[in-house]
C-alpha angles and dihedrals in degrees: 000000000000122000115316138317124200129202130181114220103178142355130209112251093216103038138025093262116134136188115219149157124233110201113205134171086259100049144289123309116204109218145255085050137170118219115211110223119247098176096174095035093280136076101233114261093000134106118217093246090053091053091052091049090053091055102261110156100174135020133203125223129182125246096203095052095043090048090057095041129049092350131242093254091058092049090050091050088054090057099268133301095295092060095036093057095030094238112146099186135069122315133193124193121205117221102235091255091121089059088063083067102033096042097035092138089060100043140070119199124211132165088262096055142281130309110209129191104214114249086213103057108351094252117149123246133178119213117189124177088258094050091049090053091049091052094047093048089053091049089052102209118167092243128032126191126221119242110264138170113250116195132198126245124286105029131164116261094241092054092048091049091051090050091052091052091047092047090053092049091048091048090056092048091047091051092050092049097045115093109153109129095203097043122081119215122218125201122218129225117214132171104134110229097323112113096208092050091049089052092046093049093046091051094048097044097044090049087066092063105232125182090244141350134241122203107216137177095054129108087040097120104300121129114271090240089059091049089053091049092052091049091051088055098042107039097062088056093059121089113270093222098054129078117258120214124196103203123221099002121128115138111118095242093049092046090056091043091052093047089053089054092054102264117155105186134038137175134183141153091222100100094050098035096053088044089061088052091055098259125129130195119236137172087259097049136272121340118199097211091181089070121108091242089077098049091108099024107122096182119108119264087264126011111241095014115141099206122120093251094053094043093053113025143046132231088247092056095045089048090051091051093049094048091046090053092242115161092223090067093061091043092054095048090046092050090050096047094048091046090049093050097043092045090051090054091049090050090050090053091051090049092052091048090051093047098242106097092127091058091044092054093045092051093048095048092047090072104020097084094052120102120252115255 
């Protein structure tokens, strides 16, 4: 097949949640879906087969990092990113726009593009919208993202307005440079936390007719209530028949909030990053298993969890591994957090299909904020 096709199967009668299928050249993705982040072409501590077994349908990799190491030409010579990383299912590559935010001290933005100083060796690199498209076409993911300008929170209105204008210009240039028949191109809506800028960006980006739409510039430090407000403004302005992707959001409460607003795709490093810090996600909130309180706790990481880590090992053992610096400890917390997140998304899909997503979300959030015993 060419590019992607999206169909909506059901919608929640009380919220904006929708159940869909995203058809890609590498298989179907049931939505709403969470994409584990494999920045360097790998989800840290996980093998591809393990990710599939956990329920991952689509992964995200990063254009900027793969461009620096090992290089897009090398990945293309290996047969593309799918073959290089041995991942048979759908892939999305981000554009590097987030690195404008996260590596601000190493980058300089102009209307032409971004000059980066490599975080690896200090070498200088220029990424234009056209260059980013060239890299992503070589990588060969199913979905590519346009280059955009992501800003921190808070940011002055004038700076946010300039970023919206630049993001629109870059989107047009990206569209003109992109010519991969089996790769879909998504536009990105920016606008910081200014309602009029969000509306302006949504109007300008959707007018270009992309295969799908990312919502960027959120989860960058703003209060969650403000994120929800910006989604309520932005989502209704996006085409109903195209997938909607909330970029960089992965905490359980925000995933359910986004689903209720009509978001179809999510990605975030949170589940894997906090796992490496010794924190696991549970239905009652975060549990820092590295803490001394769990030194003699022989319960699983989460009671009733069906993941490999919880079926086999205790909190006391996982804590021991983490504190001893054993790789297995990080693998077990990562397995649990990804299982938790992907299982939550699957449960949300079932709730939408059954017509009771609002009740499902309410029940989950009623206990999620509580501390673990």
